[in-house]
N, C-alpha and C positions, 0 to 999 in steps of 0.2 A: 417437419421435416420427416413423421413417422409415414404420414400418408403419402410424402414424394418417394422414400425410398421402398418404402415396404409396405404400399397400400394394402397387403392382404394381410398382413401382421397387426395385432393385437398391439397397446403399448406397453404392455408388460413385457411380451417376448423381443420388443424392441431391448429393453431394458437390459434383459438377459445376454442380446446378443453384445451390448456395450460389454456385459463382464465379461463375456467369453473373448474379447479383444478383436471381435470380426465385423464389428459394424462398419468401420473405415472402410474395410475392402468393400463389405457390399455397398455402400455407399458409393465409393470411387467407380466400383465396375456400374452403377445405377447412373450415372452420368451419361453414358454413352446412350442410353434406349429413354434418356428422359427428352418431353418435349420442350419446345421453347418455353412454353409459360410456366415448364415446372422450373426449369433453370433461373428465370424470373423470380422466383417465389423464394430461392434457395439464400440470399441477403437478408431479407423480410425475417424468413424465419431463422435466422443466425443472429439476427440484431435484434429480434425479442428474445429468442433464448440468452442471450448474453446479457441482454440492458435494460431488461423489465423493471420499470422502478419501485414495481410495488411488489416485487419477488427478484432480488438481487441473487445474482448466480449462484450463489454459497449461501443462501437465505436462510428462513426459519426453518427448522424441518418439521413437518405436519406429518397427523398421524394419519393410519390405514392399514391396511391388512399387509404380512410381511410376505414377502416374497423371496426366492432362492437368493441367497449372496448378501440377504441381510438390509435389500433393498425396500425401501418402502414408498409408497404414493399414494395421493390422496385421489379417488377416483370421481369426486365430484369437480374439484379442482385442477387437476393435472399436474400437482405440484409435484417434485422432484425433493426426495431428501437430498442432502446436501453433499453426501458420498455420489451419487448417480449426476447430480448436476455437475458438481467436480469433473467427471470423467466425462460428460457431453461437450464440458468446453473445451477441455483438455483434446478432444477428438477434432472438435472443428477447428481448432486452433492449428493443429498438425496436418490437417488436409490441405493439396495444394489446388485451390481453383481457379489456378489463372495465375498466381504470383503475384498478385496485385496488391500485398500486403506492403506496408511503408514501412522501410529501415530504420534503427534507432536514430540514427542520425538526421534522416529525413524528419524524422516528427519533431525531432530539438531544433529543426529549423523553418519548422512552420513561423514559430512565432521570435525569430530572430535570436534565438540561442544558441550559443553562449554570449549574452548581451555583455559589450564592452563599456557602456559608460549608463550612469542614473538616468531613469526619468526625470528625476530633479536637476536639471542642468547648472545648477548654483554648485552642484557638489565637485568640486574638481580633483581632490586625491583618493586614489583607492576607493572608487567610488563604491564596488558591488565586491565588500569584505570576505564575502563566503562564495562566491564564483568560482573560485580556484577548488574546492570542495566538489562544486556540481560538475567542472571539466575532468576532475579526476576519479568522481564515482562513473561518469559515463564511460571514459578510457577503458575502468577497469571490469564493468559488466560487458562491453561488448568485446575485450580480447580473452575474459576470463570463463563465461557463462555459455551452456551449453543450449543450442535450440533457444535462442532468445529472441522473442517476439515483440512487437510495441500492442498495446495495448489499449481500448478506447476510454479515453476521460471523459465519458459522458454517463447518466443514466437513461437515457431514451428521451430525455425533453431538454436537458441542460448541458453544454459542450461546458466543461471544467479546466480545459486545456489552458485559456488563459482568460484575465479580467483585467479591467484599468480603471481607476478612476483619478481621471485627468485633471480636477480640480483639486484634488487633494495629493495629488503626484505619488500614485500609488499605484504598484501593479503587481500581479502574481501570472506564474506558469508552472502550469503542471506536466507530467511526463509520467506512464504509465508503463510494464513490460510485466512478461513475464519467461519462466527460461524451466530447466528441466531441473534446476535446484530450488526454484522459488516459484511459489503459487502466484504472488504479485511483489512487484516490485514499486512503489510510488515516490516520487522525487517533487518538491517542489522549492520554487525560490520566490520570497516577497520581498520586495525593491519599493521603498519608503524614502530613497535616499539618506541623507547623516540621520533621519528618524527613527527609523528601521531597515535592517537587514536581518533577513531569516533565511537560513538552507534548514529542510525536513526532510527526511527518507525512511519509509518503513520496507523492510525486507521481510517477507511471509515465507518461511520455509514451504517447499510442497508438503501437501498434509503426509506424506507415507514417512517423514521426518520426523519424530517425535521429540522438537528442538525448540529452543527459545527464538523469538521473534528478534531481528536486528531494526533499533529504534534510534534515529539522530535525530537532534533538535539543536539547532545554532542560533543564538539570536544576538543581535547587538541595539541597542538603544541609545540614540544621540550620540555615539563614538564614543560613551563614556561609561556607560555599562554593558557587562558581557555575560551571557548566560548559556551553557553548553552541557548538554545530555547526550550520552552515546553509551550505548548498553545492551547485553544481550538479553531481552526479558524475558523472563520465565513465562512457562506455560503453566507450571505446578509450583505449589509452593516449598515444597521437597524437590531439589535440585535432582535426587535421586530417582526422581519420576520418569526423567528425561531420557532419553533413549542415550543420551552420553553427558556425562559430566563435563563442566567447561569453565567453574572458576577457577580453579587451579593454572587454568592456560590464561585466563584474562590477568589474575594476578600480578605476574611479573610484568606485565607493561604496563599496569596500573601505577605498580611501584615506580616506574621511571618517573613519573610528573606529579610530583607535590602539587602542583594549581591544579590539579583535576579530581582531588580525594576530600571534594565538598560533601556537605550532606543535605537534602532538599527538604523543605518544609513539607508541613502535612496539608498545605491552605488548600492544595486541589487534588493532590495524590498521595493514597496513601503508598508510601516507599516497600513496604511486605508485601503488595498486590502489585506482580508484573513488572516488578524491578527487581536486579539482582545484588549482592552485595558488593558486586565488582564494578558496580556504575560508574563510567566516568561523569562526575558532575561539576560544575564550578562556577562561581560567579566572580566576576574580576573586572577590574578596572585598567586593568595596561593592555590594549591592544596587543603588544606583540606576544603576547599568550599564545595567541589565534594561530601565528604561526611558527613560534618556536615549539609549543606543547600539543595543542589542541590538533592540529593539521597532522603531526605524525603518529599521533595516538590515534584517532579518530581510521588512519587509514590502518594502522595496525588490527584494531578493533573489524573493519569490513575483510580483509583479507584473513582474519583467523575465523571467521564467522563461515564463509565458505569452504576454509580447510575442513570446518568440524562437519559441515554437511555432507562434503564428500570422502571423510572416512566413518561416516555413519551408513549402518547400511538400511536400505527401504525396508520398511515393513509395513504393505498394505493395512494390513488389519489394524493396520492403526490410526486409518484416515478419520476415522468417524470422530473417534474421540479427539485429533488434535482439530479437525476443523468445529469441532463445538467449542473446545478451548480457544482457538484463533476468534471465535465468535466471541466469544464472553470477553477476551481482552477488547474487540472491537467497540464492543456496546460498555465499557468499563470509561475506555477512552475518549469516546464518543460525547459522553455523558460529564467528561469533566474537562475537556479540552478547554483552556481558557483563551485561547485566540479567537473562537466562536464569535465573540462580543465585537472584535475587530474585524472581521470578514462580514457581520451584519450592517455595521458604520459605514464599511467601505464601500459592500455591493448591494446589501438591502437583506432584510431580515431571513426572504425565502432561499434566497441563492445562498445565503450562508448555511441553514440547514442543511438543504438540500447536498451543498458542497460536504460538510462534515459526514452525514450519513450515507451518504451513496457516491464517494469518493476516496475522502481520507480513511474512512472506515466504515467500509462497503457492508459488511457482513452484520452491523451491529442494529440491533433491536431500538426503534424510534418509537418514541413515546408520542402519542397525536397531541397536538396544541401546546407541545413544548415550547418557550420561548428560548431563544440562544441568553444564555448565561450573561451577565452582564459584569462580564471580567477583561477587557482588552487589553490585557498587558501589553500585548504588542506595540501599542499605538503611545508609549510612553517609558520611561526606565522603570527598573525595579520598585517597588514601593508606590509607583503611580495607580490611581484607581484599582487597588488589591494587590498588585503586584506580580511576579511569575512564581512559579512552584519553587 
């Protein structure tokens, strides 16, 4: 992109143009004078910038000389620091290069979502337990978020948007998006008939907002055991270190639902790290709790999280710190995610490792040679093969 847009400028000068907010106008005006071969390079450059499997877009900060506006750059690898990378990503997303981007609903429909029945045809009643959560979330973000854009579900070599194991009757679908309010929104639905149903979503606030991450994990095993976690996952141990406090807003919501006031064990996660005091946590055996308590509480938490973002003043000076804390969250979660074992069993170890580190927790640091943890709790009810958190 540097060579195409302003070949006479150094990379450092382009970075400063980004910081000054003039890169987009220069890029757009350059389109008119670009040669055809340059235009053909644009999607390649953008795809490499956004989807390099070795340097995720908001990946590991690199050491190097300091530039104005606290931008850092490794002169040997041309790897940009997280804030610069994020701004490049945002600029590219906001450019109109022919308006060929997919809408949220078009992306959803690629793999037939929302599904109406299970992959396991033996299941007859209420086959997709958490599909109403997916459908409500899709409508909510479509109707309420600003500048909503679909993001790719791949790492440059693997498409994570869909996978299926027909022999074991299990399929997974994923969707990723961004908006003015959220750097990344990802949603996952896992359907293995009555054996397992899962809805998972994470909302990462734009790094200009020093605010907690919204995390959602809803699971059902054999339609007898259920596990639910919905939380404003803090970036800092002390709530006061965020741009706004929030637990007092969540407390009256949680107080309405006795069934959602459980405590997680420390088998996989430390509830003092990246979990709030107002986390909705529940293990239960009665399926009616899903509709009676979990669904309304879930909707209240999602709505409240967006309200929190919108009521907080953006602070660009917080971006570096927030991205670093979101990276810590991703690394912590990727190392402990007990679902990795299931993904490895269903879709292979390589796919599972890439899926966890390059899609679910795409800012995480990955230990070379690390094997997926043997904790496939999603393959059976709590207590089987380790059990869930």
